LUMPASE-210403 format. One record per residue: residue in three letters; x, y, z of N, C-alpha, C in turn; residue number from 1. Coordinates in nm, 2 decimals. Atoms other than C-alpha are relative to their C-alpha. Example, Ala and Ser with C-alpha at 12.3 -4.5 7.8 and 13.67 -1.06 7.14 Angstrom:
2
mifi->ALA | n.east->0.09 | n.north->-0.12 | n.up->0.00 | ca.east->1.23 | ca.north->-0.45 | ca.up->0.78 | c.east->0.09 | c.north->0.12 | c.up->0.00 | kolnu->1 .
mifi->SER | n.east->-0.09 | n.north->-0.11 | n.up->0.00 | ca.east->1.37 | ca.north->-0.11 | ca.up->0.71 | c.east->-0.08 | c.north->0.11 | c.up->0.08 | kolnu->2 .
% end
This chain:
129
mifi->MET | n.east->-0.05 | n.north->-0.14 | n.up->0.00 | ca.east->13.14 | ca.north->-1.09 | ca.up->4.50 | c.east->-0.04 | c.north->0.07 | c.up->-0.12 | kolnu->1 .
mifi->GLN | n.east->0.04 | n.north->-0.08 | n.up->0.12 | ca.east->13.00 | ca.north->-0.82 | ca.up->4.28 | c.east->0.10 | c.north->0.09 | c.up->-0.05 | kolnu->2 .
mifi->HIS | n.east->-0.11 | n.north->-0.08 | n.up->0.06 | ca.east->13.23 | ca.north->-0.65 | ca.up->4.04 | c.east->-0.06 | c.north->0.12 | c.up->-0.08 | kolnu->3 .
mifi->ASP | n.east->0.06 | n.north->-0.10 | n.up->0.08 | ca.east->13.00 | ca.north->-0.45 | ca.up->3.82 | c.east->-0.14 | c.north->0.03 | c.up->0.04 | kolnu->4 .
mifi->LEU | n.east->0.13 | n.north->-0.03 | n.up->-0.06 | ca.east->12.71 | ca.north->-0.29 | ca.up->4.00 | c.east->-0.11 | c.north->0.03 | c.up->-0.11 | kolnu->5 .
mifi->LEU | n.east->0.09 | n.north->-0.04 | n.up->0.11 | ca.east->12.55 | ca.north->-0.15 | ca.up->3.68 | c.east->-0.05 | c.north->-0.13 | c.up->-0.07 | kolnu->6 .
mifi->ASN | n.east->0.03 | n.north->0.13 | n.up->0.06 | ca.east->12.56 | ca.north->-0.50 | ca.up->3.52 | c.east->-0.10 | c.north->-0.08 | c.up->0.08 | kolnu->7 .
mifi->ASP | n.east->0.09 | n.north->0.07 | n.up->-0.09 | ca.east->12.40 | ca.north->-0.66 | ca.up->3.82 | c.east->-0.14 | c.north->0.06 | c.up->0.01 | kolnu->8 .
mifi->ALA | n.east->0.12 | n.north->-0.06 | n.up->0.00 | ca.east->12.13 | ca.north->-0.40 | ca.up->3.83 | c.east->-0.08 | c.north->-0.02 | c.up->-0.13 | kolnu->9 .
mifi->LEU | n.east->0.07 | n.north->0.02 | n.up->0.13 | ca.east->12.04 | ca.north->-0.43 | ca.up->3.46 | c.east->-0.04 | c.north->-0.15 | c.up->-0.02 | kolnu->10 .
mifi->VAL | n.east->0.04 | n.north->0.14 | n.up->0.01 | ca.east->12.04 | ca.north->-0.81 | ca.up->3.48 | c.east->-0.13 | c.north->-0.03 | c.up->0.09 | kolnu->11 .
mifi->SER | n.east->0.11 | n.north->0.01 | n.up->-0.09 | ca.east->11.80 | ca.north->-0.79 | ca.up->3.78 | c.east->-0.13 | c.north->0.06 | c.up->-0.07 | kolnu->12 .
mifi->LEU | n.east->0.12 | n.north->-0.06 | n.up->0.07 | ca.east->11.57 | ca.north->-0.55 | ca.up->3.58 | c.east->-0.05 | c.north->-0.09 | c.up->-0.12 | kolnu->13 .
mifi->ARG | n.east->0.04 | n.north->0.08 | n.up->0.12 | ca.east->11.57 | ca.north->-0.78 | ca.up->3.27 | c.east->-0.07 | c.north->-0.13 | c.up->0.05 | kolnu->14 .
mifi->HIS | n.east->0.06 | n.north->0.12 | n.up->-0.05 | ca.east->11.50 | ca.north->-1.09 | ca.up->3.48 | c.east->-0.14 | c.north->0.02 | c.up->0.06 | kolnu->15 .
mifi->ALA | n.east->0.12 | n.north->-0.03 | n.up->-0.06 | ca.east->11.22 | ca.north->-0.93 | ca.up->3.67 | c.east->-0.11 | c.north->0.03 | c.up->-0.11 | kolnu->16 .
mifi->ASP | n.east->0.09 | n.north->-0.03 | n.up->0.11 | ca.east->11.06 | ca.north->-0.80 | ca.up->3.35 | c.east->-0.04 | c.north->-0.12 | c.up->-0.08 | kolnu->17 .
mifi->ARG | n.east->0.03 | n.north->0.12 | n.up->0.07 | ca.east->11.08 | ca.north->-1.14 | ca.up->3.18 | c.east->-0.09 | c.north->-0.09 | c.up->0.09 | kolnu->18 .
mifi->GLN | n.east->0.08 | n.north->0.09 | n.up->-0.09 | ca.east->10.92 | ca.north->-1.31 | ca.up->3.49 | c.east->-0.13 | c.north->0.06 | c.up->0.02 | kolnu->19 .
mifi->GLY | n.east->0.13 | n.north->-0.07 | n.up->-0.01 | ca.east->10.63 | ca.north->-1.06 | ca.up->3.46 | c.east->-0.03 | c.north->0.07 | c.up->0.13 | kolnu->20 .
mifi->LYS | n.east->0.02 | n.north->-0.07 | n.up->-0.12 | ca.east->10.69 | ca.north->-0.89 | ca.up->3.79 | c.east->-0.03 | c.north->0.14 | c.up->-0.02 | kolnu->21 .
mifi->ALA | n.east->0.04 | n.north->-0.14 | n.up->0.01 | ca.east->10.55 | ca.north->-0.55 | ca.up->3.85 | c.east->0.11 | c.north->0.10 | c.up->0.05 | kolnu->22 .
mifi->ASN | n.east->-0.10 | n.north->-0.08 | n.up->-0.06 | ca.east->10.85 | ca.north->-0.43 | ca.up->4.06 | c.east->0.13 | c.north->-0.07 | c.up->0.01 | kolnu->23 .
mifi->ALA | n.east->-0.13 | n.north->0.06 | n.up->-0.02 | ca.east->11.22 | ca.north->-0.49 | ca.up->4.10 | c.east->0.07 | c.north->0.09 | c.up->0.10 | kolnu->24 .
mifi->THR | n.east->-0.08 | n.north->-0.07 | n.up->-0.10 | ca.east->11.46 | ca.north->-0.40 | ca.up->4.38 | c.east->0.14 | c.north->-0.02 | c.up->-0.04 | kolnu->25 .
mifi->LEU | n.east->-0.14 | n.north->0.01 | n.up->0.03 | ca.east->11.81 | ca.north->-0.31 | ca.up->4.30 | c.east->0.09 | c.north->0.05 | c.up->0.11 | kolnu->26 .
mifi->HIS | n.east->-0.10 | n.north->-0.04 | n.up->-0.10 | ca.east->12.09 | ca.north->-0.30 | ca.up->4.56 | c.east->0.12 | c.north->-0.09 | c.up->-0.02 | kolnu->27 .
mifi->PRO | n.east->-0.03 | n.north->-0.13 | n.up->-0.04 | ca.east->12.36 | ca.north->-0.21 | ca.up->4.61 | c.east->-0.01 | c.north->0.10 | c.up->-0.11 | kolnu->28 .
mifi->THR | n.east->0.03 | n.north->-0.11 | n.up->0.09 | ca.east->12.33 | ca.north->0.13 | ca.up->4.44 | c.east->0.13 | c.north->0.08 | c.up->-0.04 | kolnu->29 .
mifi->SER | n.east->-0.11 | n.north->-0.09 | n.up->0.03 | ca.east->12.55 | ca.north->0.38 | ca.up->4.27 | c.east->-0.07 | c.north->0.12 | c.up->-0.08 | kolnu->30 .
mifi->ARG | n.east->0.06 | n.north->-0.11 | n.up->0.07 | ca.east->12.49 | ca.north->0.72 | ca.up->4.11 | c.east->-0.02 | c.north->-0.03 | c.up->-0.15 | kolnu->31 .
mifi->LEU | n.east->0.01 | n.north->0.03 | n.up->0.14 | ca.east->12.55 | ca.north->0.58 | ca.up->3.76 | c.east->-0.13 | c.north->-0.08 | c.up->-0.02 | kolnu->32 .
mifi->ILE | n.east->0.13 | n.north->0.08 | n.up->0.01 | ca.east->12.26 | ca.north->0.33 | ca.up->3.82 | c.east->-0.12 | c.north->0.09 | c.up->0.00 | kolnu->33 .
mifi->GLY | n.east->0.10 | n.north->-0.10 | n.up->0.00 | ca.east->12.04 | ca.north->0.62 | ca.up->3.91 | c.east->-0.02 | c.north->0.08 | c.up->-0.12 | kolnu->34 .
mifi->GLU | n.east->0.01 | n.north->-0.08 | n.up->0.13 | ca.east->12.12 | ca.north->0.81 | ca.up->3.60 | c.east->-0.05 | c.north->-0.09 | c.up->-0.12 | kolnu->35 .
mifi->VAL | n.east->0.04 | n.north->0.09 | n.up->0.10 | ca.east->12.07 | ca.north->0.51 | ca.up->3.38 | c.east->-0.15 | c.north->-0.03 | c.up->0.02 | kolnu->36 .
mifi->LEU | n.east->0.14 | n.north->0.02 | n.up->-0.03 | ca.east->11.73 | ca.north->0.45 | ca.up->3.55 | c.east->-0.08 | c.north->0.12 | c.up->-0.04 | kolnu->37 .
mifi->ARG | n.east->0.07 | n.north->-0.12 | n.up->0.05 | ca.east->11.64 | ca.north->0.81 | ca.up->3.48 | c.east->-0.02 | c.north->0.01 | c.up->-0.15 | kolnu->38 .
mifi->ILE | n.east->0.02 | n.north->0.01 | n.up->0.15 | ca.east->11.70 | ca.north->0.77 | ca.up->3.11 | c.east->-0.10 | c.north->-0.10 | c.up->-0.04 | kolnu->39 .
mifi->PHE | n.east->0.09 | n.north->0.10 | n.up->0.04 | ca.east->11.51 | ca.north->0.45 | ca.up->3.10 | c.east->-0.15 | c.north->0.05 | c.up->0.03 | kolnu->40 .
mifi->ARG | n.east->0.13 | n.north->-0.05 | n.up->-0.03 | ca.east->11.22 | ca.north->0.63 | ca.up->3.27 | c.east->-0.05 | c.north->0.11 | c.up->-0.10 | kolnu->41 .
mifi->GLU | n.east->0.04 | n.north->-0.10 | n.up->0.10 | ca.east->11.23 | ca.north->0.92 | ca.up->3.02 | c.east->-0.04 | c.north->-0.06 | c.up->-0.13 | kolnu->42 .
mifi->HIS | n.east->0.04 | n.north->0.06 | n.up->0.12 | ca.east->11.20 | ca.north->0.68 | ca.up->2.74 | c.east->-0.10 | c.north->-0.11 | c.up->0.02 | kolnu->43 .
mifi->LYS | n.east->0.11 | n.north->0.09 | n.up->-0.04 | ca.east->10.93 | ca.north->0.48 | ca.up->2.92 | c.east->0.03 | c.north->-0.15 | c.up->0.00 | kolnu->44 .
mifi->TYR | n.east->-0.04 | n.north->0.14 | n.up->-0.02 | ca.east->11.12 | ca.north->0.15 | ca.up->2.96 | c.east->-0.04 | c.north->-0.05 | c.up->0.14 | kolnu->45 .
mifi->ILE | n.east->0.05 | n.north->0.03 | n.up->-0.13 | ca.east->11.03 | ca.north->0.17 | ca.up->3.33 | c.east->-0.09 | c.north->0.12 | c.up->0.03 | kolnu->46 .
mifi->GLU | n.east->0.09 | n.north->-0.10 | n.up->-0.03 | ca.east->10.75 | ca.north->0.36 | ca.up->3.49 | c.east->0.05 | c.north->0.10 | c.up->0.10 | kolnu->47 .
mifi->GLU | n.east->-0.05 | n.north->-0.09 | n.up->-0.10 | ca.east->10.91 | ca.north->0.50 | ca.up->3.80 | c.east->0.10 | c.north->-0.07 | c.up->0.09 | kolnu->48 .
mifi->PHE | n.east->-0.09 | n.north->0.06 | n.up->-0.10 | ca.east->11.19 | ca.north->0.44 | ca.up->4.05 | c.east->0.02 | c.north->0.10 | c.up->0.11 | kolnu->49 .
mifi->THR | n.east->-0.02 | n.north->-0.09 | n.up->-0.12 | ca.east->11.26 | ca.north->0.57 | ca.up->4.40 | c.east->0.13 | c.north->-0.06 | c.up->0.07 | kolnu->50 .
mifi->PHE | n.east->-0.11 | n.north->0.04 | n.up->-0.08 | ca.east->11.57 | ca.north->0.56 | ca.up->4.61 | c.east->-0.04 | c.north->-0.01 | c.up->0.15 | kolnu->51 .
mifi->VAL | n.east->0.04 | n.north->0.03 | n.up->-0.14 | ca.east->11.52 | ca.north->0.41 | ca.up->4.96 | c.east->0.13 | c.north->-0.01 | c.up->0.08 | kolnu->52 .
mifi->ALA | n.east->-0.12 | n.north->0.01 | n.up->-0.08 | ca.east->11.80 | ca.north->0.47 | ca.up->5.21 | c.east->-0.03 | c.north->-0.10 | c.up->0.12 | kolnu->53 .
mifi->ASP | n.east->0.01 | n.north->0.10 | n.up->-0.11 | ca.east->11.86 | ca.north->0.18 | ca.up->5.45 | c.east->0.14 | c.north->-0.01 | c.up->0.05 | kolnu->54 .
mifi->GLY | n.east->-0.12 | n.north->0.02 | n.up->-0.07 | ca.east->12.14 | ca.north->0.06 | ca.up->5.66 | c.east->0.12 | c.north->-0.05 | c.up->-0.09 | kolnu->55 .
mifi->ARG | n.east->-0.10 | n.north->0.06 | n.up->0.09 | ca.east->12.32 | ca.north->-0.11 | ca.up->5.37 | c.east->0.05 | c.north->0.10 | c.up->-0.11 | kolnu->56 .
mifi->GLY | n.east->-0.04 | n.north->-0.10 | n.up->0.10 | ca.east->12.37 | ca.north->0.21 | ca.up->5.16 | c.east->-0.11 | c.north->0.04 | c.up->-0.09 | kolnu->57 .
mifi->GLY | n.east->0.12 | n.north->-0.04 | n.up->0.08 | ca.east->12.03 | ca.north->0.22 | ca.up->5.00 | c.east->-0.03 | c.north->-0.10 | c.up->-0.11 | kolnu->58 .
mifi->ARG | n.east->0.05 | n.north->0.09 | n.up->0.11 | ca.east->11.83 | ca.north->0.05 | ca.up->4.72 | c.east->-0.09 | c.north->0.09 | c.up->-0.09 | kolnu->59 .
mifi->TYR | n.east->0.09 | n.north->-0.06 | n.up->0.09 | ca.east->11.63 | ca.north->0.15 | ca.up->4.42 | c.east->-0.12 | c.north->-0.10 | c.up->-0.02 | kolnu->60 .
mifi->ASP | n.east->0.12 | n.north->0.07 | n.up->0.03 | ca.east->11.27 | ca.north->0.03 | ca.up->4.40 | c.east->-0.05 | c.north->0.05 | c.up->-0.13 | kolnu->61 .
mifi->VAL | n.east->0.04 | n.north->-0.03 | n.up->0.14 | ca.east->11.17 | ca.north->0.02 | ca.up->4.03 | c.east->-0.13 | c.north->-0.06 | c.up->-0.03 | kolnu->62 .
mifi->LYS | n.east->0.13 | n.north->0.05 | n.up->0.05 | ca.east->10.82 | ca.north->-0.01 | ca.up->3.89 | c.east->0.01 | c.north->-0.02 | c.up->-0.15 | kolnu->63 .
mifi->LEU | n.east->-0.02 | n.north->0.04 | n.up->0.14 | ca.east->10.84 | ca.north->-0.19 | ca.up->3.56 | c.east->-0.12 | c.north->0.03 | c.up->-0.09 | kolnu->64 .
mifi->ALA | n.east->0.10 | n.north->-0.03 | n.up->0.10 | ca.east->10.65 | ca.north->-0.09 | ca.up->3.25 | c.east->-0.02 | c.north->-0.12 | c.up->-0.10 | kolnu->65 .
mifi->ARG | n.east->0.02 | n.north->0.12 | n.up->0.08 | ca.east->10.69 | ca.north->-0.44 | ca.up->3.09 | c.east->0.04 | c.north->0.03 | c.up->-0.15 | kolnu->66 .
mifi->ARG | n.east->-0.04 | n.north->-0.04 | n.up->0.14 | ca.east->10.87 | ca.north->-0.29 | ca.up->2.78 | c.east->0.14 | c.north->-0.04 | c.up->-0.03 | kolnu->67 .
mifi->ILE | n.east->-0.14 | n.north->0.03 | n.up->0.02 | ca.east->11.22 | ca.north->-0.42 | ca.up->2.82 | c.east->0.01 | c.north->-0.14 | c.up->-0.07 | kolnu->68 .
mifi->ASN | n.east->-0.03 | n.north->0.13 | n.up->0.07 | ca.east->11.31 | ca.north->-0.69 | ca.up->2.56 | c.east->0.14 | c.north->-0.04 | c.up->0.05 | kolnu->69 .
mifi->SER | n.east->-0.13 | n.north->0.03 | n.up->-0.04 | ca.east->11.68 | ca.north->-0.67 | ca.up->2.65 | c.east->0.07 | c.north->0.12 | c.up->0.05 | kolnu->70 .
mifi->CYS | n.east->-0.08 | n.north->-0.11 | n.up->-0.04 | ca.east->11.92 | ca.north->-0.45 | ca.up->2.83 | c.east->0.13 | c.north->-0.05 | c.up->0.06 | kolnu->71 .
mifi->GLY | n.east->-0.13 | n.north->0.05 | n.up->-0.05 | ca.east->12.28 | ca.north->-0.47 | ca.up->2.94 | c.east->0.11 | c.north->0.11 | c.up->-0.01 | kolnu->72 .
mifi->VAL | n.east->-0.11 | n.north->-0.09 | n.up->0.00 | ca.east->12.61 | ca.north->-0.30 | ca.up->2.99 | c.east->0.09 | c.north->-0.03 | c.up->-0.12 | kolnu->73 .
mifi->ILE | n.east->-0.10 | n.north->0.01 | n.up->0.11 | ca.east->12.87 | ca.north->-0.24 | ca.up->2.72 | c.east->0.14 | c.north->0.00 | c.up->0.06 | kolnu->74 .
mifi->LYS | n.east->-0.14 | n.north->0.02 | n.up->-0.05 | ca.east->13.21 | ca.north->-0.38 | ca.up->2.82 | c.east->0.09 | c.north->-0.03 | c.up->-0.11 | kolnu->75 .
mifi->PRO | n.east->-0.06 | n.north->-0.11 | n.up->-0.08 | ca.east->13.47 | ca.north->-0.25 | ca.up->2.77 | c.east->-0.08 | c.north->0.13 | c.up->-0.03 | kolnu->76 .
mifi->ARG | n.east->0.06 | n.north->-0.13 | n.up->0.02 | ca.east->13.34 | ca.north->0.11 | ca.up->2.80 | c.east->0.07 | c.north->0.06 | c.up->-0.11 | kolnu->77 .
mifi->LEU | n.east->-0.07 | n.north->-0.05 | n.up->0.12 | ca.east->13.41 | ca.north->0.21 | ca.up->2.45 | c.east->-0.02 | c.north->0.16 | c.up->-0.01 | kolnu->78 .
mifi->ALA | n.east->0.00 | n.north->-0.14 | n.up->0.02 | ca.east->13.50 | ca.north->0.57 | ca.up->2.38 | c.east->-0.05 | c.north->0.02 | c.up->-0.15 | kolnu->79 .
mifi->VAL | n.east->0.06 | n.north->-0.02 | n.up->0.14 | ca.east->13.29 | ca.north->0.70 | ca.up->2.08 | c.east->-0.01 | c.north->0.15 | c.up->-0.03 | kolnu->80 .
mifi->ARG | n.east->0.02 | n.north->-0.14 | n.up->0.04 | ca.east->13.28 | ca.north->1.03 | ca.up->1.89 | c.east->-0.14 | c.north->0.01 | c.up->-0.04 | kolnu->81 .
mifi->GLY | n.east->0.14 | n.north->-0.02 | n.up->0.04 | ca.east->12.95 | ca.north->1.19 | ca.up->1.82 | c.east->-0.04 | c.north->-0.04 | c.up->-0.14 | kolnu->82 .
mifi->ARG | n.east->0.03 | n.north->0.04 | n.up->0.14 | ca.east->12.97 | ca.north->1.13 | ca.up->1.45 | c.east->0.01 | c.north->-0.15 | c.up->-0.02 | kolnu->83 .
mifi->ASP | n.east->-0.01 | n.north->0.15 | n.up->0.02 | ca.east->13.04 | ca.north->0.76 | ca.up->1.50 | c.east->-0.11 | c.north->-0.07 | c.up->0.07 | kolnu->84 .
mifi->LEU | n.east->0.10 | n.north->0.07 | n.up->-0.08 | ca.east->12.73 | ca.north->0.69 | ca.up->1.71 | c.east->-0.08 | c.north->-0.10 | c.up->-0.09 | kolnu->85 .
mifi->GLU | n.east->0.08 | n.north->0.08 | n.up->0.09 | ca.east->12.54 | ca.north->0.55 | ca.up->1.41 | c.east->0.05 | c.north->-0.14 | c.up->-0.01 | kolnu->86 .
mifi->SER | n.east->-0.06 | n.north->0.13 | n.up->0.01 | ca.east->12.78 | ca.north->0.26 | ca.up->1.37 | c.east->-0.01 | c.north->-0.09 | c.up->0.12 | kolnu->87 .
mifi->TYR | n.east->0.02 | n.north->0.07 | n.up->-0.12 | ca.east->12.75 | ca.north->0.17 | ca.up->1.73 | c.east->-0.14 | c.north->-0.04 | c.up->0.03 | kolnu->88 .
mifi->GLU | n.east->0.15 | n.north->0.03 | n.up->0.00 | ca.east->12.37 | ca.north->0.18 | ca.up->1.71 | c.east->-0.02 | c.north->-0.13 | c.up->-0.07 | kolnu->89 .
mifi->SER | n.east->0.02 | n.north->0.12 | n.up->0.08 | ca.east->12.38 | ca.north->-0.08 | ca.up->1.44 | c.east->0.07 | c.north->-0.12 | c.up->0.06 | kolnu->90 .
mifi->ARG | n.east->-0.07 | n.north->0.11 | n.up->-0.06 | ca.east->12.62 | ca.north->-0.29 | ca.up->1.64 | c.east->-0.07 | c.north->-0.05 | c.up->0.12 | kolnu->91 .
mifi->PHE | n.east->0.06 | n.north->0.04 | n.up->-0.12 | ca.east->12.43 | ca.north->-0.30 | ca.up->1.97 | c.east->-0.15 | c.north->0.00 | c.up->0.00 | kolnu->92 .
mifi->LEU | n.east->0.14 | n.north->-0.01 | n.up->0.00 | ca.east->12.07 | ca.north->-0.23 | ca.up->1.88 | c.east->-0.06 | c.north->-0.09 | c.up->-0.12 | kolnu->93 .
mifi->PRO | n.east->0.05 | n.north->0.09 | n.up->0.10 | ca.east->11.85 | ca.north->-0.47 | ca.up->1.67 | c.east->-0.05 | c.north->0.06 | c.up->-0.13 | kolnu->94 .
mifi->ALA | n.east->0.05 | n.north->-0.07 | n.up->0.12 | ca.east->11.70 | ca.north->-0.21 | ca.up->1.43 | c.east->0.01 | c.north->0.15 | c.up->0.02 | kolnu->95 .
mifi->GLN | n.east->-0.01 | n.north->-0.14 | n.up->0.00 | ca.east->11.71 | ca.north->0.15 | ca.up->1.34 | c.east->-0.12 | c.north->0.06 | c.up->0.07 | kolnu->96 .
mifi->ASP | n.east->0.11 | n.north->-0.07 | n.up->-0.08 | ca.east->11.51 | ca.north->0.38 | ca.up->1.57 | c.east->-0.07 | c.north->-0.10 | c.up->0.10 | kolnu->97 .
mifi->PHE | n.east->0.06 | n.north->0.09 | n.up->-0.10 | ca.east->11.45 | ca.north->0.09 | ca.up->1.81 | c.east->0.10 | c.north->-0.02 | c.up->0.11 | kolnu->98 .
mifi->GLY | n.east->-0.09 | n.north->0.00 | n.up->-0.11 | ca.east->11.61 | ca.north->0.11 | ca.up->2.15 | c.east->0.09 | c.north->0.12 | c.up->0.01 | kolnu->99 .
mifi->LEU | n.east->-0.10 | n.north->-0.11 | n.up->-0.02 | ca.east->11.88 | ca.north->0.34 | ca.up->2.28 | c.east->0.12 | c.north->-0.04 | c.up->0.07 | kolnu->100 .
mifi->LEU | n.east->-0.13 | n.north->0.02 | n.up->-0.07 | ca.east->12.23 | ca.north->0.36 | ca.up->2.39 | c.east->0.02 | c.north->0.11 | c.up->0.11 | kolnu->101 .
mifi->VAL | n.east->-0.03 | n.north->-0.09 | n.up->-0.11 | ca.east->12.34 | ca.north->0.53 | ca.up->2.71 | c.east->0.15 | c.north->0.03 | c.up->0.00 | kolnu->102 .
mifi->LEU | n.east->-0.14 | n.north->-0.05 | n.up->0.00 | ca.east->12.65 | ca.north->0.74 | ca.up->2.71 | c.east->0.03 | c.north->0.08 | c.up->0.13 | kolnu->103 .
mifi->SER | n.east->-0.05 | n.north->-0.08 | n.up->-0.11 | ca.east->12.86 | ca.north->0.89 | ca.up->2.99 | c.east->0.09 | c.north->0.11 | c.up->-0.07 | kolnu->104 .
mifi->THR | n.east->-0.07 | n.north->-0.10 | n.up->0.07 | ca.east->12.98 | ca.north->1.23 | ca.up->2.86 | c.east->0.05 | c.north->0.10 | c.up->0.11 | kolnu->105 .
mifi->ASN | n.east->-0.05 | n.north->-0.10 | n.up->-0.09 | ca.east->13.15 | ca.north->1.53 | ca.up->3.01 | c.east->-0.12 | c.north->0.10 | c.up->0.04 | kolnu->106 .
mifi->GLN | n.east->0.12 | n.north->-0.08 | n.up->-0.04 | ca.east->12.80 | ca.north->1.69 | ca.up->3.03 | c.east->-0.10 | c.north->-0.08 | c.up->0.07 | kolnu->107 .
mifi->GLY | n.east->0.09 | n.north->0.09 | n.up->-0.08 | ca.east->12.65 | ca.north->1.40 | ca.up->3.22 | c.east->-0.04 | c.north->-0.12 | c.up->-0.08 | kolnu->108 .
mifi->VAL | n.east->0.05 | n.north->0.12 | n.up->0.06 | ca.east->12.48 | ca.north->1.07 | ca.up->3.14 | c.east->-0.12 | c.north->0.03 | c.up->-0.09 | kolnu->109 .
mifi->MET | n.east->0.11 | n.north->-0.02 | n.up->0.10 | ca.east->12.25 | ca.north->1.08 | ca.up->2.83 | c.east->-0.01 | c.north->-0.11 | c.up->-0.10 | kolnu->110 .
mifi->ASP | n.east->0.02 | n.north->0.10 | n.up->0.10 | ca.east->12.11 | ca.north->0.88 | ca.up->2.55 | c.east->0.07 | c.north->0.05 | c.up->-0.13 | kolnu->111 .
mifi->GLN | n.east->-0.07 | n.north->-0.03 | n.up->0.12 | ca.east->12.25 | ca.north->0.87 | ca.up->2.20 | c.east->-0.06 | c.north->0.12 | c.up->-0.08 | kolnu->112 .
mifi->GLN | n.east->0.07 | n.north->-0.10 | n.up->0.07 | ca.east->11.98 | ca.north->1.10 | ca.up->2.06 | c.east->0.04 | c.north->0.14 | c.up->0.05 | kolnu->113 .
mifi->LYS | n.east->-0.04 | n.north->-0.13 | n.up->-0.05 | ca.east->12.07 | ca.north->1.39 | ca.up->2.29 | c.east->0.15 | c.north->0.03 | c.up->-0.03 | kolnu->114 .
mifi->ALA | n.east->-0.14 | n.north->-0.02 | n.up->0.03 | ca.east->12.44 | ca.north->1.33 | ca.up->2.24 | c.east->0.02 | c.north->0.04 | c.up->-0.15 | kolnu->115 .
mifi->ARG | n.east->-0.01 | n.north->-0.03 | n.up->0.14 | ca.east->12.39 | ca.north->1.35 | ca.up->1.86 | c.east->-0.05 | c.north->0.15 | c.up->-0.02 | kolnu->116 .
mifi->GLU | n.east->0.05 | n.north->-0.14 | n.up->0.01 | ca.east->12.19 | ca.north->1.68 | ca.up->1.90 | c.east->0.11 | c.north->0.09 | c.up->0.05 | kolnu->117 .
mifi->LEU | n.east->-0.10 | n.north->-0.09 | n.up->-0.05 | ca.east->12.47 | ca.north->1.83 | ca.up->2.11 | c.east->0.14 | c.north->-0.02 | c.up->-0.07 | kolnu->118 .
mifi->LYS | n.east->-0.12 | n.north->0.03 | n.up->0.07 | ca.east->12.74 | ca.north->1.68 | ca.up->1.88 | c.east->0.11 | c.north->-0.03 | c.up->0.09 | kolnu->119 .
mifi->ILE | n.east->-0.11 | n.north->0.04 | n.up->-0.09 | ca.east->12.94 | ca.north->1.53 | ca.up->2.16 | c.east->0.01 | c.north->-0.15 | c.up->0.01 | kolnu->120 .
mifi->GLY | n.east->-0.02 | n.north->0.14 | n.up->-0.02 | ca.east->13.08 | ca.north->1.19 | ca.up->2.23 | c.east->0.02 | c.north->-0.03 | c.up->0.14 | kolnu->121 .
mifi->GLY | n.east->-0.03 | n.north->0.04 | n.up->-0.14 | ca.east->13.16 | ca.north->0.99 | ca.up->2.54 | c.east->0.03 | c.north->-0.15 | c.up->0.00 | kolnu->122 .
mifi->LYS | n.east->-0.02 | n.north->0.15 | n.up->-0.01 | ca.east->13.19 | ca.north->0.64 | ca.up->2.67 | c.east->-0.14 | c.north->-0.07 | c.up->0.00 | kolnu->123 .
mifi->LEU | n.east->0.12 | n.north->0.07 | n.up->0.00 | ca.east->12.92 | ca.north->0.39 | ca.up->2.59 | c.east->-0.01 | c.north->-0.08 | c.up->0.13 | kolnu->124 .
mifi->VAL | n.east->0.03 | n.north->0.07 | n.up->-0.13 | ca.east->12.77 | ca.north->0.25 | ca.up->2.91 | c.east->-0.09 | c.north->-0.11 | c.up->-0.01 | kolnu->125 .
mifi->ALA | n.east->0.10 | n.north->0.11 | n.up->0.00 | ca.east->12.46 | ca.north->0.05 | ca.up->2.84 | c.east->-0.09 | c.north->0.02 | c.up->-0.12 | kolnu->126 .
mifi->TYR | n.east->0.10 | n.north->0.00 | n.up->0.11 | ca.east->12.19 | ca.north->-0.03 | ca.up->2.59 | c.east->-0.13 | c.north->-0.06 | c.up->0.05 | kolnu->127 .
mifi->VAL | n.east->0.14 | n.north->0.06 | n.up->-0.03 | ca.east->11.81 | ca.north->-0.11 | ca.up->2.61 | c.east->-0.08 | c.north->0.00 | c.up->-0.12 | kolnu->128 .
mifi->TYR | n.east->0.10 | n.north->0.00 | n.up->0.11 | ca.east->11.55 | ca.north->-0.21 | ca.up->2.36 | c.east->-0.11 | c.north->-0.09 | c.up->0.04 | kolnu->129 .
% end
């Protein structure tokens, strides 16, 4: 039984990338998974992804860029202020300016760089490097 769809999706991405596969299929889906994939694509951790509707609610077909060293969810979803992002970066990322944190804010899902520019906080959702 699956409890955390985002965690299952990121584990599938990480395993497919480590195995050298060019593509990964993620199902079941959620809107949050789509937003996290969009951020990964913007930062070139994946090349492209498409949503394919099928009888089971749909799936994401992801074309990998072979750049993911590690990715995962942050549990529990920690609430963080915009000015405190730097301490969480050092906690979850291996080096400064290496990797990114994904936040869910009242203005949508975004990475820590955009949240810092907008001076807003939110809930930490995932990381990738």
